[in-house]
Kinemage of the C-alpha trace (Angstrom):
@kinemage 1
@onewidth
@group {chain A} dominant
@subgroup {mainchain}
@vectorlist {calphas} color= white
{ca met a 1} P 31.072 18.897 20.390
{ca asn a 2} L 29.089 17.716 23.439
{ca val a 3} L 25.392 16.829 23.552
{ca thr a 4} L 24.263 20.115 25.140
{ca thr a 5} L 26.051 22.225 22.547
{ca leu a 6} L 24.677 20.114 19.698
{ca ile a 7} L 21.103 20.401 20.938
{ca leu a 8} L 21.344 24.158 21.545
{ca asp a 9} L 22.759 24.733 18.081
{ca ala a 10} L 20.100 22.560 16.450
{ca thr a 11} L 17.324 24.234 18.460
{ca glu a 12} L 18.240 27.632 17.064
{ca lys a 13} L 18.352 26.265 13.525
{ca leu a 14} L 14.917 24.664 13.941
{ca arg a 15} L 13.260 27.599 15.714
{ca glu a 16} L 11.657 29.184 12.656
{ca arg a 17} L 10.257 25.905 11.350
{ca cys a 18} L 9.246 24.254 14.628
{ca gly a 19} L 8.518 27.110 17.036
{ca asp a 20} L 8.019 25.937 20.619
{ca arg a 21} L 8.762 22.338 19.598
{ca ala a 22} L 12.258 23.207 18.334
{ca arg a 23} L 14.138 21.927 21.378
{ca tyr a 24} L 12.149 18.700 21.604
{ca glu a 25} L 12.615 18.010 17.895
{ca ala a 26} L 16.331 18.787 18.172
{ca arg a 27} L 16.588 16.110 20.876
{ca leu a 28} L 14.492 13.646 18.895
{ca leu a 29} L 16.512 14.138 15.709
{ca leu a 30} L 19.699 13.568 17.660
{ca gly a 31} L 18.258 10.286 18.845
{ca leu a 32} L 17.473 9.282 15.268
{ca ala a 33} L 20.979 10.285 14.168
{ca ile a 34} L 22.561 7.868 16.644
{ca gly a 35} L 20.101 5.053 15.906
{ca lys a 36} L 17.533 5.526 18.662
{ca gln a 37} L 13.787 6.189 18.473
{ca glu a 38} L 13.599 8.436 21.538
{ca pro a 39} L 14.919 11.941 22.277
{ca val a 40} L 18.406 12.431 23.690
{ca tyr a 41} L 18.619 14.617 26.802
{ca pro a 42} L 21.798 16.406 27.972
{ca his a 43} L 22.012 14.499 31.261
{ca leu a 44} L 22.322 11.188 29.407
{ca phe a 45} L 25.798 9.916 28.726
{ca val a 46} L 25.975 9.574 24.962
{ca gln a 47} L 29.138 9.224 22.938
{ca ile a 48} L 28.633 10.663 19.468
{ca glu a 49} L 30.832 9.911 16.498
{ca lys a 50} L 31.612 12.444 13.777
{ca glu a 51} L 29.572 10.561 11.171
{ca gln a 52} L 26.576 10.680 13.543
{ca ile a 53} L 27.010 14.450 13.906
{ca asp a 54} L 27.070 14.764 10.126
{ca arg a 55} L 23.919 12.685 9.921
{ca tyr a 56} L 22.334 14.845 12.619
{ca tyr a 57} L 22.796 18.013 10.616
{ca arg a 58} L 21.463 16.329 7.487
{ca leu a 59} L 18.301 15.435 9.392
{ca ile a 60} L 18.056 18.985 10.733
{ca asn a 61} L 18.241 20.349 7.195
{ca glu a 62} L 15.536 17.932 6.055
{ca arg a 63} L 13.304 19.151 8.885
{ca ile a 64} L 14.029 22.810 8.065
{ca asp a 65} L 12.965 22.043 4.491
{ca gly a 66} L 9.597 20.893 5.824
{ca lys a 67} L 9.957 17.122 6.006
{ca pro a 68} L 7.820 15.904 8.937
{ca ile a 69} L 9.379 13.929 11.765
{ca ser a 70} L 7.167 10.995 10.811
{ca arg a 71} L 8.652 10.940 7.298
{ca ile a 72} L 12.190 11.284 8.620
{ca arg a 73} L 11.879 8.320 10.950
{ca gly a 74} L 9.506 6.377 8.678
{ca trp a 75} L 6.576 5.814 11.016
{ca lys a 76} L 3.765 7.628 12.811
{ca glu a 77} L 1.881 6.829 15.990
{ca phe a 78} L -1.879 6.498 15.507
{ca trp a 79} L -4.314 5.110 18.068
{ca ser a 80} L -1.201 4.508 20.239
{ca leu a 81} L 0.116 2.083 17.608
{ca pro a 82} L 3.135 2.502 15.290
{ca phe a 83} L 2.395 2.632 11.569
{ca lys a 84} L 5.175 2.575 9.014
{ca leu a 85} L 4.825 5.020 6.120
{ca asn a 86} L 6.062 5.190 2.570
{ca his a 87} L 5.739 7.692 -0.269
{ca ala a 88} L 2.269 6.367 -1.194
{ca thr a 89} L 0.671 6.612 2.254
{ca leu a 90} L -0.914 9.599 3.911
{ca asp a 91} L 0.612 10.740 7.203
{ca pro a 92} L -2.168 9.735 9.658
{ca arg a 93} L -3.859 12.708 11.354
{ca pro a 94} L -5.063 12.678 14.981
{ca glu a 95} L -8.549 13.798 13.915
{ca ser a 96} L -8.956 10.570 11.929
{ca glu a 97} L -8.910 8.670 15.232
{ca leu a 98} L -12.490 9.897 15.628
{ca leu a 99} L -13.591 7.360 12.995
{ca val a 100} L -11.856 4.566 14.894
{ca glu a 101} L -13.377 5.649 18.199
{ca lys a 102} L -16.928 5.696 16.822
{ca ala a 103} L -16.514 2.440 14.896
{ca ile a 104} L -15.363 0.636 18.029
{ca trp a 105} L -18.195 2.111 20.099
{ca tyr a 106} L -20.796 1.057 17.547
{ca ala a 107} L -19.371 -2.447 17.236
{ca arg a 108} L -19.338 -3.021 20.980
{ca ser a 109} L -22.681 -1.426 21.782
{ca lys a 110} L -24.775 -2.477 18.774
{ca leu a 111} L -23.238 -5.464 17.032
{ca leu a 112} L -21.007 -7.715 19.119
{ca ala a 113} L -23.820 -9.030 21.306
{ca lys a 114} L -25.416 -10.731 18.301
{ca asn a 115} L -22.538 -11.153 15.884
{ca glu a 116} L -19.038 -11.879 17.099
{ca lys a 117} L -17.520 -12.104 13.634
{ca leu a 118} L -17.719 -8.567 12.392
{ca his a 119} L -16.550 -7.670 8.905
{ca leu a 120} L -14.948 -4.299 8.224
{ca leu a 121} L -13.978 -2.562 5.000
{ca asp a 122} L -11.503 0.329 4.755
{ca leu a 123} L -11.751 2.275 1.496
{ca gly a 124} L -8.524 4.047 0.541
{ca thr a 125} L -6.669 2.297 3.322
{ca gly a 126} L -3.224 3.898 2.859
{ca ser a 127} L -1.065 2.697 5.742
{ca gly a 128} L -3.979 0.620 7.039
{ca cys a 129} L -4.231 2.743 10.176
{ca leu a 130} L -8.047 2.943 10.350
{ca leu a 131} L -8.713 -0.734 9.740
{ca leu a 132} L -5.838 -2.114 11.804
{ca ser a 133} L -6.606 0.164 14.763
{ca cys a 134} L -10.165 -1.157 14.786
{ca leu a 135} L -9.037 -4.775 14.509
{ca his a 136} L -6.591 -4.214 17.361
{ca glu a 137} L -9.552 -3.386 19.641
{ca leu a 138} L -12.194 -5.720 18.169
{ca lys a 139} L -10.697 -9.149 18.704
{ca tyr a 140} L -13.387 -11.026 16.764
{ca ala a 141} L -13.429 -8.747 13.750
{ca tyr a 142} L -12.015 -9.340 10.279
{ca gly a 143} L -11.212 -6.668 7.767
{ca val a 144} L -10.453 -5.801 4.158
{ca gly a 145} L -8.483 -2.752 3.098
{ca val a 146} L -8.361 -1.463 -0.478
{ca asp a 147} L -6.352 1.295 -2.110
{ca ile a 148} L -5.772 2.384 -5.677
{ca asn a 149} L -1.998 2.509 -5.092
{ca lys a 150} L -0.124 -0.800 -4.936
{ca his a 151} L 2.699 0.714 -2.862
{ca ala a 152} L 0.200 1.790 -0.201
{ca ile a 153} L -1.159 -1.763 -0.131
{ca gln a 154} L 2.359 -3.136 0.336
{ca gln a 155} L 2.831 -0.819 3.309
{ca ala a 156} L -0.535 -1.740 4.836
{ca lys a 157} L 0.341 -5.440 4.577
{ca glu a 158} L 3.653 -4.808 6.325
{ca asn a 159} L 1.910 -2.912 9.112
{ca ala a 160} L -0.561 -5.750 9.548
{ca val a 161} L 2.336 -8.164 10.049
{ca leu a 162} L 4.123 -5.812 12.463
{ca leu a 163} L 0.939 -5.462 14.549
{ca gln a 164} L 0.238 -9.216 14.337
{ca leu a 165} L -3.091 -8.588 12.637
{ca asn a 166} L -2.330 -10.188 9.272
{ca glu a 167} L -4.420 -13.269 10.104
{ca arg a 168} L -7.540 -11.104 10.372
{ca ser a 169} L -6.909 -8.663 7.546
{ca lys a 170} L -6.553 -8.674 3.776
{ca phe a 171} L -5.337 -5.848 1.568
{ca phe a 172} L -5.538 -5.531 -2.188
{ca thr a 173} L -5.454 -2.925 -4.934
{ca ser a 174} L -8.842 -1.559 -5.973
{ca asn a 175} L -10.364 1.707 -7.137
{ca trp a 176} L -12.967 2.029 -4.383
{ca phe a 177} L -15.438 -0.879 -4.797
{ca glu a 178} L -14.228 -2.111 -8.181
{ca gly a 179} L -12.342 -5.114 -6.796
{ca ile a 180} L -15.005 -6.098 -4.262
{ca arg a 181} L -17.794 -8.419 -5.340
{ca asn a 182} L -20.728 -9.981 -3.481
{ca ser a 183} L -19.552 -8.879 -0.038
{ca arg a 184} L -21.300 -7.005 2.731
{ca phe a 185} L -19.785 -5.368 5.782
{ca glu a 186} L -21.087 -4.320 9.169
{ca ile a 187} L -18.657 -1.382 9.248
{ca ile a 188} L -17.158 0.538 6.337
{ca leu a 189} L -14.599 3.272 6.979
{ca cys a 190} L -13.225 5.844 4.591
{ca asn a 191} L -10.929 8.855 4.690
{ca pro a 192} L -11.057 9.853 1.012
{ca pro a 193} L -9.247 12.635 -0.829
{ca tyr a 194} L -11.338 15.740 -0.158
{ca ile a 195} L -9.150 18.807 -0.650
{ca ser a 196} L -10.028 21.121 -3.514
{ca arg a 197} L -7.207 22.037 -5.884
{ca glu a 198} L -8.075 25.669 -5.226
{ca asp a 199} L -7.080 25.160 -1.585
{ca glu a 200} L -3.631 23.838 -2.447
{ca ile a 201} L -2.041 27.216 -1.680
{ca tyr a 202} L -3.160 26.983 1.948
{ca leu a 203} L -1.484 23.647 2.659
{ca pro a 204} L 1.696 23.618 4.773
{ca asp a 205} L 4.910 22.252 3.275
{ca glu a 206} L 4.673 19.170 5.499
{ca val a 207} L 1.511 18.166 3.630
{ca leu a 208} L 1.983 19.550 0.136
{ca leu a 209} L 5.552 18.330 -0.373
{ca phe a 210} L 5.451 14.974 1.398
{ca asp a 211} L 1.923 13.524 1.372
{ca pro a 212} L 0.859 11.663 -1.803
{ca val a 213} L -1.197 13.818 -4.155
{ca his a 214} L -3.665 11.012 -4.894
{ca ala a 215} L -4.635 10.877 -1.208
{ca leu a 216} L -5.149 14.636 -0.862
{ca phe a 217} L -6.991 16.160 -3.790
{ca ser a 218} L -10.374 15.523 -5.350
{ca asp a 219} L -12.146 17.224 -8.236
{ca lys a 220} L -15.419 19.185 -8.038
{ca asn a 221} L -14.216 21.342 -5.135
{ca gly a 222} L -13.084 18.263 -3.224
{ca leu a 223} L -16.427 16.418 -3.574
{ca ala a 224} L -15.850 14.095 -6.554
{ca asp a 225} L -14.761 11.033 -4.573
{ca tyr a 226} L -17.675 11.366 -2.156
{ca glu a 227} L -19.995 11.152 -5.176
{ca lys a 228} L -18.264 8.031 -6.509
{ca ile a 229} L -18.389 6.271 -3.142
{ca phe a 230} L -22.003 7.177 -2.361
{ca phe a 231} L -23.187 5.976 -5.765
{ca asp a 232} L -21.968 2.411 -5.075
{ca leu a 233} L -22.039 2.173 -1.282
{ca ser a 234} L -25.450 0.886 -0.179
{ca pro a 235} L -25.229 -2.721 -1.505
{ca tyr a 236} L -22.011 -3.290 0.456
{ca leu a 237} L -23.541 -2.436 3.853
{ca thr a 238} L -25.398 -5.032 5.890
{ca ser a 239} L -28.929 -4.143 6.937
{ca asp a 240} L -27.626 -2.954 10.319
{ca gly a 241} L -24.244 -1.684 9.096
{ca ile a 242} L -22.741 1.794 9.222
{ca phe a 243} L -20.463 3.870 7.026
{ca leu a 244} L -18.013 6.181 8.802
{ca leu a 245} L -16.710 8.949 6.579
{ca glu a 246} L -14.158 11.674 7.243
{ca ile a 247} L -15.125 15.044 5.789
{ca gly a 248} L -13.222 18.283 5.340
{ca tyr a 249} L -13.702 21.832 6.561
{ca glu a 250} L -17.015 23.410 5.451
{ca gln a 251} L -18.006 20.283 3.496
{ca leu a 252} L -20.795 18.952 5.710
{ca glu a 253} L -23.661 20.730 3.956
{ca his a 254} L -22.453 19.714 0.487
{ca val a 255} L -21.957 16.078 1.497
{ca leu a 256} L -25.372 15.882 3.166
{ca glu a 257} L -26.995 16.936 -0.096
{ca met a 258} L -25.717 13.738 -1.719
{ca val a 259} L -27.104 11.353 0.894
{ca pro a 260} L -30.820 11.056 -0.039
{ca asn a 261} L -30.027 10.091 -3.636
{ca ala a 262} L -27.740 7.232 -2.546
{ca asp a 263} L -30.270 5.097 -0.635
{ca leu a 264} L -28.590 6.247 2.579
{ca arg a 265} L -29.501 8.335 5.585
{ca val a 266} L -27.535 10.251 8.202
{ca cys a 267} L -27.198 8.611 11.630
{ca asp a 268} L -24.863 11.087 13.323
{ca val a 269} L -22.253 13.800 12.865
{ca phe a 270} L -19.270 14.191 15.201
{ca arg a 271} L -16.920 17.137 15.540
{ca asp a 272} L -13.176 17.022 16.106
{ca leu a 273} L -11.365 18.797 18.950
{ca arg a 274} L -11.435 22.065 16.992
{ca gly a 275} L -15.202 21.886 16.687
{ca ile a 276} L -15.140 21.076 12.958
{ca pro a 277} L -17.633 18.445 11.696
{ca arg a 278} L -15.242 15.625 10.908
{ca cys a 279} L -16.935 12.221 11.143
{ca leu a 280} L -20.190 11.533 9.334
{ca ile a 281} L -22.003 8.276 10.093
{ca leu a 282} L -24.407 6.941 7.490
{ca cys a 283} L -26.514 3.811 7.198
{ca arg a 284} L -28.841 2.306 4.614
{ca ala a 285} L -32.135 4.168 4.287
{ca asn a 286} L -34.074 1.135 5.567
{ca asn a 287} L -31.805 0.488 8.589
{ca lys a 288} L -34.004 -0.594 11.522
{ca val a 289} L -31.217 -0.478 14.135
{ca leu a 290} L -30.317 3.230 13.982
């Protein structure tokens, strides 16, 4: 069977699952089946062995069953960087790049002129994508990433090594702030679990079947982890520091109600490309910079 025939056959099999992306994903899966990380196009001369064809159709079936491409190949691009994933790490979402963008802007415009050695904290770090993306851009910054799952921490450490950022980052297991003592940070980032269990039925298979449950769901209609974080947050921020928090759909009003009781105040709210409030920036109530 030649390359064109293989891709056409796979495209039809993937059509229902992948829609307009079916042909591209058929080419990409063929690349993965023969040991490449890029799509295979018909004009390329590729010799395919029978065992590679068998592997190709196994990958196609995995994709039809809902397994995301990122899980099939084991990594996801975020902030134009490759991040390896495992069963304990969330598949990074493009909208989370908004936190990285705003953290970098704040560091460069407000902090770096007076303090070259910035200290960042990433709560619930997962693959480490938020922290490591920031460190990649902020050459004088150092960071700590914590996660309740030890397998996520192992993956974050591996990503730090792969991105050559392990000298400026540390990762360890902690339930939010429990493992952090007597430290303050100029920038704290967090993408916590914020999906209500009642909304589980609306999640696509790619999320529900393959993302770790502990990184998705939170009690009290998705608000429980916000409450835990806000209760302890203020002492860990420097006087001019900021907290960048990802929030879910229709959660802004509920989250804002928690702020005044946590010795914090709102500095800004940013929307994602769909117009949904996604990134909330908070600071200490007595912050004189913002």
